[in-house]
C-alpha positions in Angstrom: 108.6 81.2 132.4 105.7 78.7 132.5 107.5 76.9 135.4 107.8 80.1 137.3 104.0 80.8 136.8 103.3 77.3 138.1 105.8 77.4 141.0 104.4 80.7 142.3 100.7 79.7 141.9 100.2 82.5 139.3 98.4 80.2 136.9 94.7 79.7 138.0 91.9 77.6 136.7 88.1 78.3 137.2 85.7 80.8 135.8 87.1 84.3 135.6 86.0 87.8 134.5 88.9 89.4 132.7 89.5 93.2 132.8 88.4 93.2 129.1 85.0 92.1 130.2 85.4 88.7 128.6 85.3 85.4 130.5 88.0 82.6 130.7 88.6 79.3 132.3 92.1 80.4 133.2 93.6 83.5 134.9 97.2 84.5 135.4 97.7 86.3 138.7 101.2 87.8 138.2 101.0 89.4 141.7 101.9 85.9 142.9 105.3 86.2 141.2 106.0 89.4 143.0 105.2 87.8 146.3 108.8 86.5 146.0 111.1 89.5 145.4 113.8 87.3 143.8 111.3 86.2 141.1 110.0 89.7 140.7 113.5 91.0 140.1 114.2 88.2 137.7 111.1 89.0 135.6 112.0 92.7 135.6 115.5 91.9 134.4 114.2 89.6 131.7 112.0 92.3 130.3 114.7 94.9 130.7 117.0 92.8 128.5 114.3 92.8 125.8 113.6 96.5 125.8 116.9 98.1 126.7 117.7 98.4 123.0 115.1 101.2 122.9 116.8 103.2 125.7 113.6 104.2 127.6 114.0 107.1 130.1 110.7 106.2 131.8 109.0 102.8 132.4 105.3 103.1 133.2 102.7 100.5 134.0 98.9 100.6 134.6 97.8 100.0 138.2 97.7 97.5 139.6 99.4 94.8 137.6 102.1 97.1 136.1 103.2 98.9 139.3 105.8 96.6 140.7 106.8 95.4 137.2 107.5 99.0 136.1 109.7 99.5 139.1 111.7 96.3 138.6 112.2 96.9 134.9 113.1 100.6 135.5 115.6 99.6 138.2 117.2 97.1 135.9 117.7 99.7 133.1 118.3 102.8 135.2 115.1 104.6 134.2 112.4 106.3 136.2 109.4 104.2 137.2 105.8 105.5 137.1 102.3 104.1 137.1 99.0 105.2 135.8 95.8 104.6 137.7 92.1 105.0 137.1 90.2 107.9 138.5 86.5 108.0 137.7 87.2 105.2 135.2 89.8 107.2 133.3 93.6 106.3 133.3 95.6 109.2 134.7 98.9 110.2 136.1 98.5 111.1 139.8 100.9 111.6 142.8 102.7 114.4 141.0 104.1 112.0 138.4 105.1 113.8 135.2 106.3 112.9 131.7 108.4 115.4 129.9 107.9 116.4 126.2 109.9 114.0 124.1 110.8 111.5 126.8 111.1 107.9 125.6 108.7 105.8 127.5 108.3 102.0 127.8 104.9 100.6 128.8 104.9 97.4 130.8 102.0 95.2 131.9 101.7 91.9 133.7 99.2 90.3 131.3 98.1 91.5 127.9 94.8 90.1 126.5 93.3 92.8 124.2 95.8 95.6 124.8 93.0 97.9 126.1 94.7 99.0 129.3 98.0 99.4 127.5 96.4 101.6 124.8 94.9 103.8 127.5 98.3 104.3 129.1 99.8 104.9 125.6 97.3 107.6 124.9 98.0 109.1 128.3 101.8 109.1 127.7 101.3 110.8 124.3 99.0 113.4 125.8 102.0 114.6 127.9 104.2 114.6 124.8 106.0 111.4 125.7 107.2 109.1 123.0 106.2 105.4 123.5 109.2 103.5 122.3 108.0 99.9 123.2 105.6 97.8 125.1 106.3 94.7 127.1 104.3 92.2 129.1 105.1 89.2 131.2 102.3 87.2 129.6 100.8 87.7 126.2 97.4 85.9 126.2 96.0 87.7 123.2 94.1 85.8 120.5 93.5 88.7 118.2 96.3 90.9 116.8 97.2 93.6 119.4 96.6 97.2 118.4 100.2 98.3 119.1 102.2 100.4 116.6 105.5 100.1 118.5 107.6 97.0 119.2 105.9 94.6 121.6 107.7 92.0 123.7 106.5 89.3 126.1 108.2 86.6 128.2 105.6 83.9 127.3 102.6 83.5 125.0 99.7 81.5 126.6 96.5 80.9 124.8 93.5 80.0 126.8 89.8 80.0 125.8 88.2 83.4 126.0 84.5 83.9 125.8 82.0 86.7 125.3 79.8 86.8 128.4 76.7 85.8 126.4 78.4 82.8 124.9 80.3 81.5 127.9 79.9 77.8 128.5 81.1 78.2 132.1 78.2 80.6 132.7 75.8 78.0 131.1 77.2 75.4 133.5 76.5 77.6 136.5 80.1 77.9 137.5 80.5 81.0 139.8 82.3 83.9 138.1 85.3 85.3 139.9 86.6 88.8 139.3 90.3 88.6 140.3 91.5 91.7 138.3 91.9 95.3 139.3 89.7 97.2 136.9 86.5 98.5 138.5 
């Protein structure tokens, strides 16, 4: 998996603002993988193999990073594909997407750091009566235990330095901060 991240240019170095609000010297831009459909399909199939034991009926991902991934995973296991998106800062189902009471739902994300976006999607799914059966991510870059109470799978674990904004050595060095993520 690391070779694929390097080959596609998905592994970046610099000074980045993560969607969690923290800073890091590294960023994983998984959208670069999906620039190449054969690699996107391959990643979707790899995650599908890990989660198929849970027999999800729906695969959902948070916009933006989870949209294409949800589709490729759902296609590989024969499930429906949905995505959740922010409206006024709150994760919602839009575009007439629905989750039925009791449906088994897998949540997929491109990169998991704190699990915050995934937990927002999990709460959303459960508010519709869906049952979250598992969570999967291409990259797990968490340093603290993730807050998930269902099985969690990833294709690779990468640990990079993560800093609180007030303690960031890159800020102190005056290195410009780049916000590559999708959270507003």
